N, C-alpha and C positions, 0 to 999 in steps of 0.2 A: 287080558297085560298087553302093555300097549311093546312090540320090540322093535328094536332100534334097527334100521335099513343099513345105515351109512353103516351099518359097523359088517354089515358082508364080504365085504375083503380085504379084513383087517388081519395082517400079516400073511395078505396073503405075496406075491412074489411077482405073477402076471395081474392079478384083479381083473381076473374075468379072459385074459387077450391072448389067449391063449400061450404057445411058447414062450420063451423069455428075447426067442430071433423075431417073433411078429411087434407090430409099429415099434418096427425104428427107427424107416427112414421117409422120405419122400413119397416112397420109390410103392411104400401098401397104399399111397392112394393117390397112386398113380401123376405124380408129376408133385409140383409146386406151382399155387396159381392156379395159370391156365395152359403152362401146356402141356402137351399134349391133346389137349381139348378135339386137336381136329379127327386126334384119333378115336378115342371114347368119345365121342360125342352122345350117345344112348347115357353114359353113366354123369357126362357134366351141366347135359341137356338140354339147350337153346341155344344154339350159336349167334353170338350177338352178332349182326348185319355191317359194324366198323370193326373189327378184329384182325387185325391181319399178322401173318406168319411171315415175323422174320422181315417182311420187306422195310419197316422204319426206322429209323435209326443210322445203316448202314447207308457207305457208301460203294457202291456196287463197283469195281475196276474196271468194265465196262459201259459203264455212262459218264464214266469218265473222258475230258473232252480232249479231242488229238492235241489242239494248238490250242497253250494258256493264252490267258486274255491279259497275265504282263511273265514281264520277264527282266533279268537282271540285265544289266546293262552289262556284266562283268561276261555272263553267257551270251549274250549277242555277238560279244567279240573274240570268245571261243569259237566260235559256229562261221564266222563271217569268212575264213577262206571255203570251204562245204559251199556258202551262201556266191560264192565271185563264181567258184563254179559252174552252179546250176544259173546263173544270171540274176539271180535275185537280187543283187548289190552289181552294184558297177563300178567301175576305180577311173575317180574322173582328178584325175592328174597328181594329189600326192593324199588326196582323200576322198574314204571309202561313201556313196552314196547308199542309203535304205531308206525305204520309204517300208514301217517297221509293220502295214498295215497288211501288208506283199508274206506278210510268214504271222500272221493270224494273230500279229500283238496287237494291245489298243495301250497299253503302259510302261512305258517301260522305268524300271526299278533302279533303285543305285547302289545295287550290289556289286562285289568284284573290282574287278583292273582293270584299266579301259589302257591298249597297251598302240590301237590306233589313234588315228585321228579318222572323224568319224563324223560324214553329214545325215542324223535322222531324223525321217517326219516321223509323225506317232502322230496322235489323240490326248497322251496325253505322259509329262514326263513331273520321276519328283526332283525336285530342289536339288539331291544327289548327284540326283542321272547328268541334271543338266551344265552343274561343275565338271562332273569329270569327263561329261564331253567336249564343254572347253578347257579343261583346263590343258588336255592334248590338239589342242588347235579346229575342231571341230564345233557343229553347228545342231543345236539341237531346235526341228523345227514342228510348229505345231501345224495338224491337220486339220 
């Protein structure tokens, strides 16, 4: 007489998995996905050559550049006193002359307020930055 093999665990609480605490989470299988694969590779099999361990998708703080490529005109306006002390910017008449490349800035953006008359030379400007500079009587010069 044939026996129904599927009914072996009928009514069993754990279906042959040991105690009810076993088979509970991803810790029983060593993590989810490829997690822990570098540590227990003997369980996971051969590690693929293209696998990276946390080096993709995150920007490391020590890899960011120290000087920004673009800077708001309001931020430039705030650091002008220290630039004058350093000699990076100079005073000509009533205007402050600054070459943005000297502070590592390629493009001047239009954020912030302008409180001083400036003549700034940079590789690129946004339209709002040009308007704010010229509203105070300064000039935005392309290098």
